[in-house]
MIMILUM-503453 format. One record per residue: x, y, z of N, C-alpha, C in turn; residue in one letter. Coordinates in pm, whole numbers, plus 50000, padded with zeros to 5 digits. Example, Ala and Ser with C-alpha at 12.3 -4.5 7.8 and 13.67 -1.06 7.14 Angstrom:
2
513194943150780512304955050780513204967050780a 512854977550708513674989450714512905000350787s 
***
This chain:
72
254414814954043254774803354108254654809054316m 255044819054280255304828454423253224830054484n 253054834354415251344837154428250534828054470k 251304814254377250034803954386250994798154519f 251954796654548252384787554698251944796054839v 251724812554773250804816454866249484817954885s 248934816554778247244810254788246864803954884a 248304790454789247714778454837247874778955028i 248394787255084249114784955270247414789255296l 247184802555234245734810355262245304800655267i 244814791355173243314785655137244164771755227a 244854768455258245234760555378244894763155562a 245064775955563244714781855682243454784155695a 242594788455629241304791355574240614771055613f 241134764255561240354750755500240634748555655a 241844745055757242124743755887240504750455951y 240424759155990239984769256045238044761455970t 238224762755922236384756455847236554741255934l 237504734055941237604718355982237424723156174i 237614730556197237714731456358237174738756398v 236084742456270234824756056320233544747356408a 233834737556258232284725956250232994717656347f 234214707756353234034706456518233624709156612m 234264717656667233444731456774231964732056683v 231154732156662229694732856657229484718356684l 229814707656626229294695056621229614692756826f 230444694156832230594686456946229744702257049t 229714712257065228804719157095227224713457119i 226704706257019225634708556978225124691457026g 226084683157092226004675657192225704678157316f 226054691457366226444692157491227074688657598g 228334678057545229004670457659230024679357736d 230284695557692231194703757757231744695957864l 231194703057968231284703458101231744689658216g 231374675858110231254666358234232924666158280k 233584665658156235074664058186236294674158182d 236754679258313237984693758275238684688858176l 239444675258186240254675358120240054672957900i 238844671357904238484669857754238214683657705g 237394695457867237144711657787238404715457799l 239464714557833241114720657875241194714857672i 241504703557671241994698457519240564707757405v 239714703857402238824710557363238874725357295f 239584732057444239514744457398240684751657341g 241794744457372242924740557298243074739057132l 242484730357090242124723856961240984734556931i 240354742557004239364757156929240094769356896a 240914768856970241944779056939243254778956884l 243584765956797244814764956772244464776656631s 243654774056570243844786456430244374800556474p 244114802356558244964816856620246234814556624l 246854800156602248524803356611248694799556424a 247534791056385247614785656301247584796156125v 246624807056201247244816556082247954831556068w 248914833856173249584843456172250794831256105p 251284823656115252384814156062252004814155893y 250674807255887250464807955704250924822255656c 250154831255693250504846855681251954850955627l 252524848555707253994848655766255074844655607r 254444828555619255004820955541254784826255372r 253024831755373252694837355230253284852555199a 253744854955287254184871555265255714865155230a 256694855955273257654857055298257814852855073a 256354839855081256924834554945256744847154811w 255814859054843255784868354787256514877754729r 257844876554872258894889154831260084880754751r 259894865154714260204861154666261314851654720g 261404848854840262034843154951261484823354946e 262374813454972261664800154998261904793655076h 260974798755186261364795655346261144776455333p 261964770755376261504760155353260174756155487p 260384758055606259474758955719258314770155703f 
***
């Protein structure tokens, strides 16, 4: 069970990264990034969000593999 939950956490991080990557490519394809500074900042934060998701999911996955059951 622990390895299954660990694999699910890593798969969720990977799926989130793919979704964000698709969003980035889709947005860049339309070329409307430079017109609005606030929109550009929000876009940048969303584009960088997988950098925060991966360490969290990897820490939780490692905890599950050690036999711990962290709630969050």
